[in-house]
C-alpha positions in Angstrom: 100.9 70.0 200.3 104.0 70.8 198.4 105.0 71.1 195.1 107.6 68.7 193.6 110.3 70.8 191.5 113.7 69.4 190.2 116.5 69.9 192.7 119.2 70.8 189.9 116.8 73.6 188.9 117.4 75.9 192.4 121.1 75.6 190.8 120.4 77.1 187.6 119.3 79.9 186.5 115.7 80.0 185.6 114.0 81.0 182.1 111.0 82.9 182.3 108.8 80.2 181.8 109.3 76.2 182.7 108.8 73.6 179.8 105.5 72.0 180.3 103.8 68.7 179.0 102.5 68.7 175.6 99.0 69.5 175.8 95.6 67.8 174.2 94.8 69.4 170.8 90.9 70.3 170.9 88.5 71.3 168.5 86.9 74.6 168.4 83.5 74.5 170.9 82.1 76.5 168.1 82.3 73.4 165.6 79.9 71.5 168.0 77.9 74.1 170.3 76.6 77.4 170.4 77.5 80.1 173.3 74.2 81.3 175.6 76.6 83.2 178.1 74.9 84.9 180.6 77.3 86.6 182.9 77.4 86.6 186.5 76.5 83.4 187.1 75.7 81.3 190.6 76.5 77.8 191.9 74.0 75.5 190.6 72.4 77.9 188.5 70.2 76.6 185.7 69.5 78.6 182.8 67.3 78.5 180.4 67.3 78.8 176.6 64.4 79.0 174.3 64.2 76.8 171.6 61.5 77.0 168.8 60.5 73.5 168.0 57.5 74.0 165.7 56.1 76.9 163.5 52.7 77.4 161.5 51.4 75.4 158.8 52.0 77.2 155.7 48.5 78.0 154.1 47.7 77.7 149.9 45.1 80.2 149.2 44.3 81.9 152.5 41.3 83.2 153.6 42.7 84.2 157.0 46.2 85.7 157.3 45.6 85.5 161.2 46.5 82.0 161.1 49.3 79.6 162.6 50.6 78.7 166.0 54.4 78.2 167.0 55.5 76.3 169.9 58.8 77.6 171.9 60.2 74.8 174.4 63.3 75.6 176.0 66.4 73.9 177.2 67.6 74.2 180.7 71.7 74.5 181.1 72.9 74.1 184.5 76.5 75.8 185.6 79.0 75.1 187.7 82.1 76.7 189.4 85.3 75.4 187.9 88.3 76.4 189.6 92.4 75.9 189.0 95.0 76.8 191.7 98.6 76.3 192.2 100.9 77.9 194.7 104.6 78.8 195.0 106.2 78.4 198.6 108.8 81.3 200.0 111.9 79.0 199.5 111.0 78.7 196.1 110.3 82.5 195.6 113.8 82.7 197.2 115.2 80.4 194.6 113.8 82.1 191.3 110.9 80.4 191.0 108.2 82.3 189.9 104.1 81.8 189.3 104.2 82.5 185.9 106.4 79.4 185.3 103.6 77.5 186.5 101.1 79.2 184.3 101.1 76.8 181.4 100.7 73.7 182.9 97.7 74.9 184.9 95.6 76.4 182.0 96.3 73.1 180.0 94.7 71.1 182.8 92.0 74.2 183.2 90.7 73.4 179.2 91.0 69.9 179.8 88.3 70.0 182.3 86.2 72.9 180.4 85.9 70.9 176.9 85.3 67.9 179.5 82.5 69.4 180.5 81.3 70.7 177.1 81.5 67.5 175.7 79.7 65.6 178.5 76.3 65.9 176.6 77.7 63.2 174.0 77.7 60.9 176.2 74.2 58.7 177.3 71.4 58.7 175.0 71.8 62.4 173.9 72.6 61.5 170.3 72.6 58.4 167.8 75.8 56.2 168.0 77.6 55.4 164.8 80.1 52.3 165.4 83.1 51.3 163.7 86.3 51.1 165.0 89.4 53.2 163.9 91.2 50.9 161.7 88.5 50.2 159.3 87.2 53.8 159.3 87.1 54.8 155.6 85.1 57.1 153.2 82.3 54.7 152.8 81.6 55.9 156.8 82.4 59.3 156.0 79.5 59.0 153.0 77.0 57.2 155.8 77.4 60.1 158.4 77.0 63.1 155.8 73.9 61.6 154.6 72.5 61.0 158.2 73.6 64.6 158.6 72.1 65.8 155.5 69.8 68.6 157.1 72.3 70.2 159.2 72.7 73.8 158.3 76.7 73.5 159.2 78.1 69.7 158.6 81.2 69.5 160.9 83.3 66.3 161.7 85.2 65.7 164.8 87.5 63.1 165.0 90.0 61.4 167.4 93.7 61.1 165.9 93.1 57.3 165.2 90.6 57.9 163.1 91.5 61.5 161.3 94.9 59.6 160.7 93.0 57.1 158.4 92.3 60.5 155.9 95.9 61.5 155.8 96.6 61.9 152.3 98.6 59.8 149.9 100.0 62.9 148.5 101.7 65.7 150.3 100.5 68.2 147.9 96.7 67.5 149.4 95.8 69.2 152.3 93.1 68.4 155.2 91.8 70.4 158.1 89.4 73.0 159.1 88.1 74.7 156.0 89.6 72.1 153.7 85.7 70.6 153.1 86.8 66.8 153.3 83.9 64.6 151.8 81.3 67.4 151.7 81.7 68.3 155.5 82.5 72.3 156.3 85.1 71.5 159.0 87.3 68.4 159.2 88.6 68.8 163.0 91.1 66.8 165.1 90.4 66.5 168.8 93.2 64.6 170.9 90.7 64.2 174.6 87.2 62.6 175.0 87.1 61.9 178.5 83.9 63.6 178.9 82.2 62.0 175.8 81.3 59.1 177.4 82.9 55.0 177.0 84.5 54.7 173.4 83.2 58.3 171.9 86.1 58.7 169.6 84.5 61.1 167.1 80.9 63.6 166.5 79.2 64.9 163.8 77.4 67.9 164.2 77.3 71.6 164.2 77.0 74.7 166.3 73.2 74.2 166.8 74.1 70.5 168.5 75.0 71.3 171.6 74.5 75.1 174.5 76.7 75.4 176.3 77.0 78.8 179.2 80.0 80.5 180.8 80.3 83.4 182.8 82.4 84.9 185.4 81.3 83.5 189.4 79.1 86.0 191.6 82.0 87.5 194.0 81.3 90.0 196.9 83.5 93.6 196.8 85.3 92.7 199.5 86.6 89.2 198.4 87.3 90.8 194.8 90.1 93.4 196.2 91.6 90.7 198.9 92.4 88.4 196.3 93.1 90.9 193.4 90.4 88.8 191.6 90.6 90.3 187.7 88.3 89.4 184.5 90.8 88.0 181.9 90.6 86.1 178.6 91.9 82.8 178.4 92.3 80.9 175.3 90.3 77.4 175.7 90.2 76.2 172.1 91.6 77.3 168.9 88.4 79.6 168.1 87.4 80.3 171.6 88.6 82.8 174.5 86.6 82.9 177.5 86.5 85.6 180.2 87.3 83.8 183.7 88.3 85.4 186.9 92.1 85.5 187.7 93.1 85.8 191.3 96.7 86.0 193.3 96.4 86.6 196.7 99.2 85.8 199.7 98.4 83.3 202.6 99.4 85.0 205.5 99.6 82.2 207.4 102.2 79.9 205.5 102.9 82.9 202.9 102.5 80.8 200.2 101.6 82.6 196.7 98.6 81.3 195.0 97.1 81.8 192.0 93.4 81.0 190.7 91.4 80.5 187.5 87.6 80.5 188.1 84.7 80.1 185.4 80.7 79.2 185.7 80.5 76.5 182.8 77.6 74.3 181.8 76.4 72.4 178.5 73.6 70.3 177.5 71.7 68.8 174.4 70.1 71.3 172.2 69.0 69.9 168.7 70.4 66.4 168.3 68.9 65.8 164.5 71.0 64.5 162.0 73.7 64.3 164.7 76.0 61.3 165.2 78.4 60.4 167.8 81.5 58.1 166.8 82.2 55.1 168.9 84.9 52.7 168.6 82.6 49.4 169.7 79.5 49.3 171.9 76.0 49.0 170.9 73.9 51.6 168.3 
């Protein structure tokens, strides 16, 4: 187990942070999902979210006002613990490396995993597919997608860069993006990572009611919490969502490696697929 560090850096004075590889651009979690967070959570816990699926019949000229039954179902969301760990050796500490210099790249990897899980309900048969290649994706397709989701109270469209680029304005005086309302959608978001969403998935039309997610801190006994300096910390996962995680730092007594980690309990599931569409570059509708 070893870090790979450019030898030339040891000879130079290090800045307070290293440069990191360019991260992904994520659509806000709230654009396609709703938060049903409970705290704390344990590995494999299944959180039941109530969902009203039917209401009573509206009466005309009623004679009995105690009439009408509603139906409440439930959506189960199973959470798992996701942990991002990194370390630094005594030699690297002596050469003026610091844990903080590894924070950015590990935060990016952590955010990638959380968003992969959040997008996972888009895979499979949860939502209706809309098939169109990026090169031919056009305003006509936007009209079809808008019509399909006409009943959505909030209509958001999230697109991969290859699809989003089809609508860059011919004039620099025209804007698109969040809150710009292109083609009648409430928001028009860019998202550059779709790994969790399934094969060929590069876009989604939906709203906050489409997917449910549950997030929380893991259960931890007091002795462990004290020993590894575990502290709740708010970290930014996407443009509009910060999430409370457990940040820990500890020293291995055997190897004297300095370790750090971020831990969160997280899970996601389909909530309501009415009017939603998964945009795919190929496959079957």
